[in-house]
C-alpha positions as CSV (number, residue, x, y, z in Angstrom):
1,X,5.8,2.6,-34.4
2,X,6.3,5.9,-36.1
3,X,9.5,7.6,-35.1
4,X,10.6,11.2,-34.7
5,X,13.2,12.4,-37.2
6,X,14.2,15.7,-35.6
7,X,14.4,15.5,-31.9
8,X,15.2,19.1,-30.8
9,X,13.0,21.4,-32.9
10,X,10.3,23.6,-31.4
11,X,7.5,21.1,-32.2
12,X,9.0,18.2,-30.3
13,X,8.2,17.3,-26.7
14,X,10.9,15.7,-24.7
15,X,9.6,13.8,-21.7
16,X,11.6,11.9,-19.1
17,X,9.6,8.8,-17.9
18,X,10.2,6.8,-14.7
19,X,8.1,4.7,-12.3
20,X,8.3,3.0,-9.0
21,X,11.2,4.9,-7.5
22,X,10.2,3.8,-3.9
23,X,12.1,6.6,-2.0
24,X,12.9,5.5,1.5
25,X,13.1,1.7,0.8
26,X,15.4,0.2,3.5
27,X,16.5,3.6,4.5
28,X,17.6,2.3,7.9
29,X,19.9,-0.3,6.4
30,X,23.5,0.7,6.9
31,X,24.5,-0.5,3.4
32,X,21.5,0.1,1.2
33,X,19.9,3.0,3.1
34,X,20.7,5.7,0.5
35,X,20.3,3.7,-2.7
36,X,16.9,5.2,-3.6
37,X,18.0,8.8,-2.9
38,X,21.1,8.4,-5.0
39,X,19.2,6.9,-8.0
40,X,16.5,9.6,-7.7
41,X,19.2,12.2,-8.0
42,X,20.5,10.4,-11.1
43,X,17.1,10.4,-12.7
44,X,16.6,14.2,-12.2
45,X,20.1,14.9,-13.3
46,X,19.3,13.1,-16.6
47,X,16.2,15.3,-16.9
48,X,18.3,18.4,-16.5
49,X,21.2,17.3,-18.8
50,X,18.7,16.4,-21.6
51,X,16.8,19.6,-21.1
52,X,13.4,17.8,-21.0
53,X,10.1,19.6,-21.1
54,X,8.8,17.8,-18.1
55,X,9.3,14.6,-16.0
56,X,6.4,12.1,-15.9
57,X,6.3,9.6,-12.9
58,X,4.1,6.6,-12.9
59,X,3.4,6.2,-9.2
60,X,5.1,4.9,-6.0
61,X,7.5,7.8,-5.7
62,X,7.6,6.8,-2.0
63,X,7.9,3.3,-0.6
64,X,5.9,4.0,2.6
65,X,2.5,5.5,2.8
66,X,3.8,7.7,5.6
67,X,7.4,8.4,4.6
68,X,9.9,9.5,7.3
69,X,11.2,13.0,7.7
70,X,14.6,11.8,6.2
71,X,12.8,10.6,3.1
72,X,10.7,13.8,2.7
73,X,13.7,16.0,3.3
74,X,15.8,14.1,0.7
75,X,13.0,14.3,-1.9
76,X,12.5,18.0,-1.4
77,X,16.2,18.6,-1.6
78,X,16.5,16.8,-4.9
79,X,13.4,18.4,-6.5
80,X,14.6,21.9,-5.5
81,X,18.2,21.2,-6.7
82,X,17.3,19.9,-10.2
83,X,13.8,21.3,-11.0
84,X,14.0,24.9,-10.0
85,X,15.8,27.5,-12.2
86,X,15.5,30.1,-14.9
87,X,15.2,28.0,-17.9
88,X,11.9,28.9,-19.7
89,X,9.1,26.4,-20.1
90,X,8.5,25.8,-23.8
91,X,4.9,24.3,-23.7
92,X,1.6,25.6,-22.6
93,X,-1.5,24.0,-20.9
94,X,-4.8,24.4,-22.7
95,X,-7.2,22.4,-20.4
96,X,-9.1,23.6,-17.4
97,X,-6.5,23.2,-14.6
98,X,-9.2,23.5,-11.9
99,X,-10.4,20.1,-13.2
100,X,-7.0,18.6,-13.6
101,X,-5.8,19.6,-10.1
102,X,-9.2,19.8,-8.4
103,X,-7.9,18.4,-5.1
104,X,-5.2,21.1,-4.6
105,X,-5.6,24.4,-2.9
106,X,-3.5,25.8,-5.7
107,X,-5.3,24.4,-8.8
108,X,-2.7,25.3,-11.4
109,X,0.5,23.8,-12.7
110,X,3.5,24.8,-10.6
111,X,5.5,26.6,-13.2
112,X,2.7,29.1,-13.7
113,X,2.8,30.1,-10.0
114,X,4.3,33.6,-9.8
115,X,6.0,32.8,-6.5
116,X,8.0,29.9,-7.9
117,X,10.8,29.6,-10.5
118,X,10.4,26.1,-12.0
119,X,12.6,25.0,-14.9
120,X,11.5,21.3,-15.0
121,X,7.8,20.5,-14.1
122,X,7.2,17.1,-12.6
123,X,3.9,15.4,-13.2
124,X,3.0,12.3,-11.1
125,X,0.1,10.0,-10.3
126,X,0.1,8.1,-7.0
127,X,0.8,4.4,-6.6
128,X,-0.5,1.8,-4.2
129,X,2.4,2.5,-1.8
130,X,1.8,6.3,-1.6
131,X,-2.0,6.5,-2.2
132,X,-4.3,8.9,-0.4
133,X,-5.5,7.6,3.0
134,X,-6.7,8.8,6.4
135,X,-9.6,11.0,7.3
136,X,-8.6,13.7,4.9
137,X,-7.6,11.4,2.0
138,X,-4.1,12.9,1.7
139,X,-0.9,11.4,0.5
140,X,2.7,12.3,0.5
141,X,2.4,13.7,-3.1
142,X,0.0,16.3,-1.8
143,X,2.7,17.7,0.4
144,X,5.0,18.1,-2.6
145,X,2.2,19.6,-4.6
146,X,1.3,22.1,-1.8
147,X,5.0,23.0,-1.7
148,X,4.9,23.7,-5.5
149,X,7.6,21.1,-6.4
150,X,5.3,18.5,-8.1
151,X,2.0,18.4,-10.0
152,X,-0.1,15.5,-8.6
153,X,-2.8,14.5,-11.0
154,X,-4.9,11.4,-11.8
155,X,-7.0,11.3,-8.6
156,X,-10.4,10.0,-8.8
157,X,-13.1,12.1,-7.2
158,X,-15.7,9.3,-7.0
159,X,-15.7,5.6,-6.2
160,X,-18.9,5.2,-8.2
161,X,-17.8,6.5,-11.5
162,X,-14.4,7.6,-12.9
163,X,-14.2,10.3,-15.5
164,X,-10.5,10.8,-16.6
165,X,-10.0,14.3,-17.8
166,X,-6.7,14.9,-19.7
167,X,-4.2,17.6,-19.2
168,X,-4.0,19.2,-22.6
169,X,-0.4,20.3,-23.5
170,X,0.8,22.1,-26.7
171,X,4.3,22.8,-27.9
172,X,4.5,24.3,-31.3
173,X,2.3,22.2,-33.6
174,X,2.4,19.1,-31.3
175,X,-0.4,18.5,-28.9
176,X,-0.5,15.9,-26.1
177,X,-3.5,14.8,-24.1
178,X,-2.0,13.5,-20.9
179,X,-4.3,11.0,-19.0
180,X,-3.6,9.7,-15.6
181,X,-5.2,7.3,-13.1
182,X,-3.7,6.7,-9.7
183,X,-3.7,3.3,-8.0
184,X,-7.1,1.8,-7.2
185,X,-7.7,-1.7,-5.8
186,X,-7.5,-4.0,-8.8
187,X,-10.7,-5.9,-8.2
188,X,-12.8,-2.7,-7.8
189,X,-11.3,-1.1,-10.9
190,X,-11.7,-4.3,-12.9
191,X,-15.4,-4.3,-12.0
192,X,-15.8,-0.6,-12.8
193,X,-14.4,-1.3,-16.3
194,X,-16.7,-4.2,-16.8
195,X,-19.7,-2.1,-15.7
196,X,-18.6,0.8,-18.1
197,X,-18.0,3.1,-15.1
198,X,-14.6,4.4,-16.4
199,X,-14.7,7.1,-19.1
200,X,-11.8,8.7,-20.7
201,X,-12.8,12.2,-21.9
202,X,-11.5,13.5,-25.2
203,X,-10.9,17.1,-26.4
204,X,-13.9,18.5,-28.3
205,X,-11.9,19.9,-31.1
206,X,-9.7,18.0,-33.5
207,X,-9.8,14.7,-31.6
208,X,-7.5,13.0,-34.0
209,X,-4.8,15.6,-33.8
210,X,-3.8,14.8,-30.2
211,X,-1.2,12.4,-29.1
212,X,-2.9,10.5,-26.3
213,X,-0.6,9.4,-23.4
214,X,-2.0,7.4,-20.5
215,X,-0.3,6.7,-17.2
216,X,-1.6,3.9,-15.0
217,X,-0.5,2.1,-11.9
218,X,-2.1,-1.3,-11.6
219,X,-1.3,-5.0,-11.9
220,X,-0.5,-5.7,-15.6
221,X,0.2,-9.4,-15.2
222,X,-2.6,-11.6,-14.0
223,X,-2.6,-12.4,-10.3
224,X,-6.2,-13.8,-10.2
225,X,-9.5,-13.7,-12.0
226,X,-9.9,-10.0,-11.4
227,X,-6.7,-8.9,-9.7
228,X,-5.3,-7.2,-12.7
229,X,-6.3,-4.8,-15.5
230,X,-6.4,-6.3,-19.0
231,X,-5.0,-4.1,-21.7
232,X,-8.1,-4.7,-23.7
233,X,-10.1,-2.6,-21.1
234,X,-8.3,0.5,-22.2
235,X,-9.6,2.7,-25.1
236,X,-8.2,2.1,-28.5
237,X,-7.7,5.8,-29.2
238,X,-4.7,5.9,-26.9
239,X,-1.3,6.1,-28.5
240,X,1.0,5.1,-25.6
241,X,0.4,3.6,-22.2
242,X,3.0,4.1,-19.5
243,X,2.4,1.2,-17.1
244,X,3.6,1.5,-13.5
245,X,3.6,-0.9,-10.5
246,X,5.3,-3.7,-12.4
247,X,8.9,-3.8,-11.4
248,X,10.4,-5.7,-14.3
249,X,11.9,-3.2,-16.9
250,X,10.2,-3.6,-20.2
251,X,10.6,0.0,-21.3
252,X,10.7,-0.6,-25.0
253,X,7.2,0.2,-26.3
254,X,5.3,-3.0,-27.2
255,X,2.3,-3.0,-29.5
256,X,-1.1,-4.3,-28.4
257,X,-2.3,-5.8,-31.7
258,X,-5.9,-5.8,-30.6
259,X,-6.2,-2.2,-29.3
260,X,-3.4,-0.9,-31.6
261,X,-1.7,1.1,-28.9
262,X,1.8,0.8,-27.5
263,X,2.6,-0.1,-23.9
264,X,5.9,0.9,-22.1
265,X,6.7,-0.6,-18.7
266,X,9.6,1.3,-17.3
267,X,9.9,-0.8,-14.1
268,X,11.3,0.1,-10.8
269,X,14.6,2.1,-10.3
270,X,15.6,0.1,-7.2
271,X,15.6,-3.5,-6.3
272,X,12.8,-4.0,-3.7
273,X,12.5,-7.8,-3.9
274,X,15.0,-10.6,-4.7
275,X,13.0,-11.9,-7.6
276,X,13.9,-12.7,-11.3
277,X,12.0,-9.6,-12.6
278,X,14.2,-7.3,-10.5
279,X,17.4,-8.7,-11.9
280,X,16.7,-7.1,-15.3
281,X,18.8,-4.1,-16.1
282,X,17.1,-0.9,-14.8
283,X,16.3,1.9,-17.3
284,X,14.4,5.1,-17.5
285,X,13.0,6.5,-20.8
286,X,13.4,9.7,-22.8
287,X,10.2,10.0,-24.9
288,X,10.2,12.2,-28.0
289,X,6.8,13.2,-29.4
290,X,6.3,15.2,-32.5
291,X,2.8,15.3,-33.9
292,X,1.5,11.8,-33.7
293,X,5.0,10.2,-34.0
294,X,7.1,9.1,-31.0
295,X,10.4,7.6,-30.1
296,X,11.5,6.0,-26.8
297,X,15.2,6.3,-25.9
298,X,16.4,4.0,-23.2
299,X,18.7,5.4,-20.6
300,X,20.5,2.9,-18.4
301,X,20.7,3.8,-14.7
302,X,24.3,3.7,-13.5
303,X,23.8,4.1,-9.7
304,X,21.5,1.1,-9.2
305,X,23.0,-1.7,-7.1
306,X,24.0,-4.8,-9.1
307,X,21.8,-7.8,-8.6
308,X,22.7,-11.3,-9.7
309,X,20.5,-14.3,-9.3
310,X,20.7,-18.0,-10.0
311,X,18.7,-21.1,-9.4
312,X,20.0,-24.6,-8.5
313,X,18.1,-27.8,-8.6
314,X,20.1,-30.4,-6.7
315,X,18.2,-33.3,-8.2
316,X,19.5,-32.3,-11.6
317,X,23.0,-33.1,-10.6
318,X,23.0,-36.8,-9.6
319,X,26.6,-37.1,-10.5
320,X,27.5,-34.5,-7.9
321,X,25.0,-35.1,-5.1
322,X,23.8,-38.4,-3.6
323,X,21.3,-38.0,-0.8
324,X,22.6,-41.2,0.8
325,X,26.1,-39.9,1.1
326,X,26.7,-38.7,4.7
327,X,28.9,-35.8,3.4
328,X,26.4,-34.6,0.8
329,X,25.6,-31.5,2.8
330,X,29.2,-30.4,2.8
331,X,29.4,-31.0,-1.0
332,X,26.2,-28.9,-1.5
333,X,27.7,-26.1,0.6
334,X,30.9,-26.1,-1.4
335,X,29.0,-26.0,-4.7
336,X,26.9,-23.0,-3.5
337,X,30.1,-21.2,-2.4
338,X,31.5,-21.7,-5.9
339,X,28.3,-20.3,-7.5
340,X,28.3,-17.2,-5.2
341,X,32.0,-16.5,-5.9
342,X,31.2,-16.6,-9.7
343,X,28.4,-14.1,-9.3
344,X,30.7,-11.8,-7.1
345,X,33.3,-12.0,-9.9
346,X,30.8,-10.9,-12.5
347,X,29.6,-8.1,-10.2
348,X,33.1,-6.8,-9.7
349,X,33.9,-6.8,-13.5
350,X,30.6,-4.8,-14.1
351,X,31.5,-2.3,-11.4
352,X,34.9,-1.6,-12.7
353,X,33.3,-0.2,-15.8
354,X,31.0,2.0,-13.8
355,X,32.5,3.9,-10.8
356,X,29.1,5.3,-9.9
357,X,27.8,1.8,-9.0
358,X,27.6,0.8,-5.3
359,X,30.4,-1.4,-4.2
360,X,28.5,-4.3,-2.6
361,X,26.2,-6.2,-5.0
362,X,23.0,-8.1,-4.2
363,X,23.4,-11.9,-4.6
364,X,20.6,-14.5,-4.6
365,X,21.0,-18.2,-4.9
366,X,17.8,-20.2,-4.9
367,X,18.4,-23.9,-4.1
368,X,15.7,-26.5,-4.7
369,X,16.5,-29.3,-2.3
370,X,13.7,-31.7,-3.2
371,X,14.6,-35.3,-3.5
372,X,15.8,-36.2,0.0
373,X,18.4,-33.5,0.5
374,X,18.8,-31.4,3.6
375,X,19.7,-27.7,3.8
376,X,22.8,-26.5,5.6
377,X,23.0,-23.6,8.0
378,X,22.3,-20.3,6.1
379,X,23.4,-18.3,9.0
380,X,26.9,-19.8,9.1
381,X,27.1,-19.6,5.3
382,X,26.2,-15.9,5.3
383,X,29.0,-15.0,7.8
384,X,31.6,-15.6,5.0
385,X,30.2,-12.7,2.9
386,X,29.3,-10.1,5.5
387,X,31.9,-7.6,4.0
388,X,31.3,-8.5,0.4
389,X,27.5,-8.6,-0.2
390,X,24.8,-6.1,0.5
391,X,22.3,-8.8,1.6
392,X,24.4,-11.4,3.5
393,X,21.4,-12.8,5.4
394,X,19.4,-13.4,2.2
395,X,22.0,-15.0,-0.1
396,X,20.7,-18.5,0.1
397,X,17.1,-19.4,-0.2
398,X,16.2,-23.1,0.2
399,X,12.8,-24.3,-1.2
400,X,11.2,-27.5,-2.4
401,X,8.9,-27.9,-5.3
402,X,5.5,-29.1,-4.2
403,X,5.5,-32.8,-5.2
404,X,1.8,-33.6,-4.5
405,X,-1.4,-31.9,-3.6
406,X,-2.3,-31.3,0.0
407,X,-3.7,-34.5,1.6
408,X,-6.3,-32.8,3.7
409,X,-7.8,-29.5,2.7
410,X,-9.2,-29.0,6.2
411,X,-5.7,-28.9,7.9
412,X,-4.6,-25.4,8.6
413,X,-0.9,-24.8,7.9
414,X,0.4,-21.3,8.3
415,X,3.7,-22.3,6.8
416,X,2.1,-23.1,3.5
417,X,0.5,-19.7,3.4
418,X,3.9,-17.9,3.6
419,X,6.2,-20.6,2.2
420,X,7.0,-18.5,-0.8
421,X,7.7,-14.8,0.2
422,X,7.1,-11.9,-2.1
423,X,10.8,-11.7,-2.8
424,X,10.6,-15.0,-4.7
425,X,8.8,-13.5,-7.7
426,X,5.2,-14.1,-6.5
427,X,3.3,-10.9,-5.5
428,X,1.5,-11.7,-2.3
429,X,-1.8,-9.8,-1.7
430,X,-3.3,-9.7,1.7
431,X,-6.8,-10.4,0.3
432,X,-5.6,-13.5,-1.4
433,X,-3.9,-14.8,1.7
434,X,-6.9,-14.1,3.9
435,X,-9.1,-16.0,1.4
436,X,-6.7,-18.9,1.3
437,X,-6.5,-19.0,5.0
438,X,-10.2,-19.4,5.5
439,X,-10.5,-21.9,2.7
440,X,-8.0,-24.2,4.4
441,X,-9.1,-23.4,8.0
442,X,-11.1,-25.7,10.2
443,X,-14.8,-25.4,10.3
444,X,-14.8,-23.9,13.8
445,X,-12.9,-20.8,12.7
446,X,-14.7,-20.3,9.4
447,X,-16.5,-17.0,8.8
448,X,-20.2,-17.3,9.2
449,X,-21.1,-13.6,9.5
450,X,-18.3,-11.7,7.5
451,X,-17.1,-12.4,4.0
452,X,-13.6,-13.3,3.2
453,X,-13.3,-10.4,0.8
454,X,-14.4,-7.8,3.3
455,X,-12.1,-9.2,6.0
456,X,-9.3,-9.3,3.4
457,X,-9.7,-5.5,2.7
458,X,-9.9,-4.7,6.3
459,X,-6.7,-6.6,7.0
460,X,-5.1,-4.8,4.0
461,X,-5.9,-1.5,5.6
462,X,-4.5,-2.6,8.9
463,X,-1.2,-3.8,7.4
464,X,-0.6,-1.2,4.6
465,X,-2.3,1.9,6.0
466,X,-1.9,1.3,9.7
467,X,-5.6,1.7,10.3
468,X,-5.6,0.0,13.7
469,X,-9.4,0.0,14.1
470,X,-10.1,-1.3,10.6
471,X,-10.8,-5.0,11.5
472,X,-12.7,-4.0,14.7
473,X,-14.9,-1.5,12.9
474,X,-15.7,-3.9,10.1
475,X,-16.8,-6.6,12.5
476,X,-18.8,-4.1,14.5
477,X,-20.4,-2.5,11.5
478,X,-21.5,-5.9,10.0
479,X,-22.7,-7.1,13.4
480,X,-25.0,-4.1,13.6
481,X,-26.2,-4.5,10.1
482,X,-27.0,-8.2,10.6
483,X,-28.9,-7.4,13.8
484,X,-31.0,-4.8,12.0
485,X,-31.7,-7.3,9.2
486,X,-32.9,-10.0,11.7
487,X,-35.1,-7.5,13.5
488,X,-36.7,-6.4,10.3
489,X,-37.3,-10.1,9.4
490,X,-38.8,-10.7,12.8
491,X,-36.9,-13.9,13.1
492,X,-37.9,-16.2,16.0
493,X,-35.3,-16.2,18.8
494,X,-34.1,-19.7,18.0
495,X,-30.5,-20.4,17.4
496,X,-31.1,-22.6,14.3
497,X,-33.4,-20.2,12.6
498,X,-31.1,-17.3,13.3
499,X,-28.1,-19.2,12.0
500,X,-30.0,-19.9,8.8
501,X,-31.0,-16.3,8.3
502,X,-27.5,-15.1,8.9
503,X,-26.2,-17.6,6.4
504,X,-28.7,-16.4,3.7
505,X,-27.9,-12.8,4.5
506,X,-24.1,-13.5,4.1
507,X,-24.6,-15.2,0.8
508,X,-26.7,-12.4,-0.6
509,X,-24.0,-9.9,0.4
510,X,-21.3,-12.0,-1.3
511,X,-23.2,-11.8,-4.5
512,X,-23.6,-8.0,-4.3
513,X,-20.0,-6.9,-4.6
514,X,-20.8,-3.2,-4.8
515,X,-22.8,-3.3,-1.5
516,X,-19.8,-5.1,0.1
517,X,-17.4,-2.4,-1.1
518,X,-19.8,0.2,0.4
519,X,-19.7,-1.7,3.7
520,X,-15.9,-1.7,3.8
521,X,-15.7,2.0,2.9
522,X,-18.1,2.8,5.7
523,X,-16.1,0.8,8.2
524,X,-12.8,2.4,7.1
525,X,-14.5,5.8,7.4
526,X,-15.4,5.0,11.0
527,X,-11.9,3.8,11.7
528,X,-10.4,7.1,10.4
529,X,-13.0,9.1,12.3
530,X,-11.9,7.2,15.5
531,X,-8.3,8.0,14.8
532,X,-9.1,11.7,14.3
533,X,-11.1,11.8,17.6
534,X,-8.2,10.1,19.4
535,X,-5.8,12.6,18.1
536,X,-8.0,15.5,19.3
537,X,-8.5,13.9,22.7
538,X,-4.8,13.2,23.1
539,X,-4.0,16.7,22.2
540,X,-6.6,18.1,24.6
541,X,-5.4,15.8,27.4
542,X,-1.8,16.8,26.8
543,X,-2.8,20.4,27.1
544,X,-4.6,19.7,30.4
545,X,-1.6,17.8,31.7
546,X,0.6,20.8,30.9
547,X,-1.8,23.1,32.7
548,X,-1.8,20.8,35.7
549,X,2.0,20.6,35.8
550,X,2.2,24.4,35.7
551,X,-0.4,24.8,38.5
552,X,1.5,22.3,40.6
553,X,4.8,23.9,40.0
554,X,3.4,27.3,41.1
555,X,2.1,25.8,44.4
556,X,-1.4,27.2,43.8
557,X,-4.4,24.9,44.2
558,X,-7.9,25.9,43.3
559,X,-9.2,22.6,44.6
560,X,-8.0,22.9,48.1
561,X,-5.5,20.0,47.8
562,X,-2.0,20.7,49.2
563,X,1.0,20.3,47.0
564,X,2.2,17.4,49.1
565,X,-0.7,15.2,48.0
566,X,0.8,15.0,44.4
567,X,3.0,12.2,45.5
568,X,1.3,9.7,43.2
569,X,1.2,11.5,39.8
570,X,-1.7,9.7,38.1
571,X,-3.8,9.3,41.2
572,X,-3.5,12.9,42.3
573,X,-4.2,14.3,38.9
574,X,-7.3,12.2,38.6
575,X,-8.7,13.5,41.9
576,X,-7.9,17.1,41.1
577,X,-9.8,16.8,37.8
578,X,-12.7,15.3,39.5
579,X,-12.8,18.1,42.1
580,X,-12.9,20.7,39.2
581,X,-16.1,19.2,37.9
582,X,-14.6,16.6,35.5
583,X,-16.0,13.2,35.4
584,X,-13.7,11.1,37.6
585,X,-14.8,7.9,35.9
586,X,-13.9,9.1,32.5
587,X,-10.7,11.0,33.6
588,X,-8.8,9.8,36.7
589,X,-10.1,6.2,36.9
590,X,-9.5,5.6,33.2
591,X,-5.8,6.3,33.8
592,X,-5.7,4.1,36.9
593,X,-7.5,1.3,35.1
594,X,-5.7,1.3,31.9
595,X,-6.1,-1.9,30.1
596,X,-9.1,-3.1,32.2
597,X,-11.6,-2.6,29.4
598,X,-11.4,-4.4,26.1
599,X,-12.2,-1.2,24.3
600,X,-9.7,0.9,26.2
601,X,-6.9,-1.7,25.9
602,X,-6.8,-1.5,22.1
603,X,-4.7,1.7,22.2
604,X,-3.3,4.0,24.8
605,X,-5.0,7.0,23.3
606,X,-8.4,5.3,23.7
607,X,-8.1,5.7,27.5
608,X,-9.1,9.3,27.2
609,X,-12.4,8.6,25.5
610,X,-15.7,9.0,27.4
611,X,-17.2,5.9,28.9
612,X,-20.2,6.1,26.6
613,X,-18.2,3.7,24.3
614,X,-19.5,0.2,25.0
615,X,-17.1,-2.3,26.4
616,X,-18.9,-5.3,24.7
617,X,-21.2,-5.7,21.7
618,X,-24.5,-7.3,22.2
619,X,-24.8,-10.7,20.5
620,X,-27.7,-11.5,18.1
621,X,-29.2,-14.0,20.5
622,X,-29.2,-11.4,23.3
623,X,-30.7,-8.8,21.0
624,X,-33.6,-11.1,20.4
625,X,-34.0,-12.0,24.1
626,X,-34.2,-8.3,25.1
627,X,-36.6,-7.6,22.2
628,X,-38.9,-10.5,23.3
629,X,-39.0,-9.6,27.0
630,X,-39.7,-5.9,26.3
631,X,-41.8,-5.2,23.2
632,X,-41.7,-1.5,23.9
633,X,-38.0,-1.6,23.5
634,X,-38.4,-1.8,19.7
635,X,-39.1,2.0,19.7
636,X,-35.6,2.6,20.9
637,X,-32.9,3.4,18.4
638,X,-30.7,0.4,17.5
639,X,-27.6,2.1,18.8
640,X,-29.1,2.4,22.3
641,X,-29.8,-1.3,22.4
642,X,-26.1,-2.0,21.9
643,X,-24.8,0.6,24.3
644,X,-27.0,-0.3,27.2
645,X,-26.6,-4.0,27.0
646,X,-23.6,-5.7,28.8
647,X,-24.2,-9.2,27.7
648,X,-21.3,-11.4,26.5
649,X,-20.6,-11.7,22.8
650,X,-22.0,-14.9,21.5
651,X,-22.5,-14.2,17.8
652,X,-18.8,-13.5,17.5
653,X,-18.2,-17.2,17.4
654,X,-17.7,-16.1,13.8
655,X,-16.9,-12.4,14.2
656,X,-14.8,-12.1,17.2
657,X,-13.1,-15.5,16.9
658,X,-12.3,-14.8,13.3
659,X,-11.0,-11.4,14.3
660,X,-8.6,-13.2,16.7
661,X,-7.6,-15.6,14.0
662,X,-6.9,-12.7,11.6
663,X,-4.7,-11.0,14.2
664,X,-2.6,-14.2,14.2
665,X,-2.6,-14.0,10.4
666,X,-1.6,-10.4,10.4
667,X,1.5,-11.1,12.4
668,X,2.6,-13.7,9.9
669,X,1.7,-11.5,6.9
670,X,3.0,-8.2,8.0
671,X,6.5,-8.7,6.7
672,X,5.3,-10.1,3.4
673,X,2.7,-7.6,2.2
674,X,4.5,-4.3,1.9
675,X,5.8,-4.9,-1.6
């Protein structure tokens, strides 16, 4: 790696690099609640002290997709404190900013805004935690961008083809082409790379004179056949890749011998899981670029909470522990206490040399009790360290290595699915768990209409993005599509033939991954549209309630009902609306019968929707029965057939029952899938 000799001349870029700050992580914890905010201030303080040209963030600035007001406020406060001022900007942008920031109402870099006084520009891509979502595809970074405190780049305008256009920067004689790609589901991006649908555009003039810097936020380590992005997929003209998403700090640039570029993995600035990768010392990087040469200077973070971790295998100590000894449990507990005390002593010595470090450390002791041993009470053990450790409830983790393969693959065991949480160094993905669930499930709950991949993405949306209608809309959309397919095939109304056609249709969809992606996107679009409609209806209903309250308070009644009749609040309001010409079924009765309809019981906001929404979906068998008895009915639109029919759901032996099973699965997965 070519290094920079002179670091402070007019031709040298100085860039502060950090990734995965996760603002707001555990913000409600009384001990660790402010850790992310304190460290973020330290990062920006380093940028200010080193007089960097700009800050480059590699995604996951926020931990939650919808950060709290406290988190947003703390972020705005820090950016305003450290990034605004009179210090002049020493570099210029040569590229078309309307292309670089196409999604912004203010498509130019913030320091060029005449209404703002920016001293340190911040450029950031989005990560998988703070990615765009919802009907308007907005994310928390868009709020900061609109406020002029951050430059959000690296968004993909299309899901069919990705063209990455660089931000072209120049300082003196040094030119940087800054490429960015925000987080995209790994399997989708993997397939797009394979199909040559990802293109990195290069400057037309003097291609070889640019230092090409690429920021990406994806899985770097392999989590499955296509659940990562191999470094070989990236173009070989890149000089340096800043890789976000992976939390282990490997910030020193490592050369990829095949592609001949360097990769820097800064890691996270806060411990979000009690895993070995998080125990590595946390750093940020100060990158110096002059011409085509670079140098990465590591800066240790001083405000990160200390984390010590150790593993114990009881079977490796036969001289200390005998499973047949009746007092072996007490001996194991005493041994664990000794190990914890040693880690606490090490943490205290480290903290004495750094007064900025938080007082209580994070301690993790993983105990493998395979070999006939029994675990002791973790709750009683943790009581001893309530005032000395930041994570007293998670100090001890008992586990057993799997000694043999599962005896019966058909037995469903939820415990095995979540036996190793994400905090133990294994990144759990909702899609993988859903797939594993159905692979080990009994035949009666296997999917026969939906695919495991589509259901996995729907559950992912439900868990991570809080799209409450995601699973329901996917089931409904695929049911409608299958019904259309069977009608076009004019399949006879016999259960065996229908099952065979459905099976063939499902297998054909599984082979066509792009079509399946399109189905999931369509279902998610429907779910977001439902949420937007609900918000409008709730707002309108609230306005009407406010009007009703005002009218009742004044004693006037256009409907002829005396004020005394308003004894029962919901009942009287429903009647009054009906008398004014409103539909009493859709208004008053919907509030009296809240929860009576399966559709209305999903959410309280859905009670305000008109009754035109069907309470039940028509099964495939019933669709054929109605089609057979009334040939003229084929001229009707398909949506009318579903809405007008009140038959029970039979086809959902696979769809509805699997949806119920997935809801059980979601409850088990919810706490394990946010990292």
